[in-house]
N, C-alpha and C positions, 0 to 999 in steps of 0.2 A: 435480714431474713434468718441466716443461719445464728446469729446471736439469738434472734428470739427463741429459736428451736433448744438451743443449747440453756436459756432461761429457762424454759419450760422444761426441760427434763431434770433442771435442779431442783425447782420448787418440787415437782414430783416427786424425786428421790428423798427432799426433806420432809414431806408430807408423809410419805411410807413409811421412814423412821419415826416419825412422832407417833402415828399409828402401831407401830409395833412396840413402841413400849406403853401403852396403853395396858395398866395392870388388867388382868384377868378377873371378872367376877363383877367389875364395876363399869354402868353404860350412862357416860356424860350425856349431857343433853347436846342433841342433836348426833350423837353416834349414829352410824350408819354399820350394822352388821349383816352380813350378807350369810344365806344358807348354804348349808352342805349338805347338800341331797335333803331327804324325808328320814325323819328319826323318831318318831311318833306324835303325839297328839298335844295339844297345848291343854293343861288341865288348870284350872282356878276355881276360887271360890269369891262371891261377893256376900260381905253382911254390910249391915247398918254401924255406922261409924260408934254412935253413942251406945244403942243396947247390945250391939255385938252379936244380934240375931241374923239369921240369914236374909238376905231379900232375893225374894221370890219375884221370878218374871223379868230381872234385868237383861237387858238386850245387850249381848256382848257381838261387836262388829271388829272380825279381824281384817286387816286388809295391808296385802302386799304389794310392794313398788319395787320397780327395778331400775336402776339407771342406766341410761343410754348414753354413749361417749358422741360426742358433737366436735365439733373442730378445734375448740379452743377449753370447753367447759363439757361435764355430764351432766343431762337433764333426769331429772327422777319422775318416773311415771307411772299410773297405775297398771299394774298387773292383774291382780285377782280380789275378791274379798268373799267372806263367809260370815252371816251371822247366826248365833243361838241364842239362845235363852237360858237362863239360871232357874235349876229346878228347886223343888220345896225346901231343900236344903242348902241351897244358894249358890251351890257347884255347877260347873259347865265343861265342857269338853269341844275343844274345837279340834277337831281331826279332820286333817286337810293333806294326806296321803299325795292324792292326784296333783293337787296344786303345785306342791312342790315337787315331786317327782319330773314334774314336765317343768318346771322354771327356768328360764333362760338364766345365764349366767349374769351375776352382779345383781340377783335379785335379794331383797333385802329381807330379815325377818319381817313376820308383819306387826302393825302398829294396831292397839287394841283400843276401841271405844267403847266404855261401857257405861250405859245409860237407863236410868229407869225414871219417869216421870214423879215429879215430888223430891228428887234428891241430886244432888250435884252431880257430875258424871267424871269420870276418868279416861285421860289419851294418853296412851304412851306404852313402854314394856312393865309388865309387873313381877317381872323374876330377873335375875341379873344374867349374865352373858353366860355364865359357865351351867347355869338350869337351864338355860334358852337350848344352847346345844347339846344338853346332856338329858333332856325333858321325856325321853323314852324310859327313864330310870328313874324317874320323879312320881310320885301318887299325886301330889300337888306343888305346883309350880309358885305360887304365892295368893295372897288373898286382899282383895282390893274394898277399900272402906267408903263407902258412899255416905255422905251427910245429908239429911231429910233439910229440907227448903221450905217445910209449909209455913213455918214463922215468920217467915219473910214477907215482904210488902211484893207486889205481882212486878215493878219495876226490878226491885233484888232478885226475885226469881228468874225474870227473864233473862238478866245477866249471868243466871248460873246453869243456862240450858247449853247443851253443845250444839257447835256448828251445823248446819244442813250440810252432810258431808259429800253431797251433789256439786257443792263448790271445789269439791278435789277433785272433782270428774270421775265418781264413783257411780254407776250406774244406778238408777232407781230400781231395776229389776233384781239386784245384787243386796239391797236392805230394804225389802219393804217392812218388814217390823219395826225397824229404826225408825223410819219414816213415819209410820202411825204413832208409834210413841212422841217423837217430836211433835207431830199434828194435836197428839191427844194433850200434851204439857203444854201448849198456847193457847187451847182452847179452854183446858180447865183454870189457868192462871191469866 
């Protein structure tokens, strides 16, 4: 048992050392970035990838997860979510000071899902690590380009839809606009 504890301790120190060497400003796939209080809204813009025109009415879902320590590993669990809609110029603001102020330790930055029927979807972070941490000082964190899928076959369009976020244990009442847009995209295509 003592050898197992020492081995786990060595592994945790090695992982921490590797994480400390991660260059700032880069968000590698699967990286976990934790909140440090609440420091302003997440501002972004959604545009059409081809025309570069604003994508009006795109649904933006921000989901916060937190890590919960278990005996040997940590588990990532749903904490909270907010959804907003892009405006007539494609801009959106996710303002979540109450969520982030009351967030328990080990709460991660939100993962964004951006979707509009008839377009591909985006999922992930749309800004660098530095920009996320300093978002209060940024007029715009990033622009997300969605591609039209209207020219694709119905089968190809279906493969470009986002997953139903309820499979990730996000309560339906947190994402009604997203669920309606997903339902609409299934009926239309």
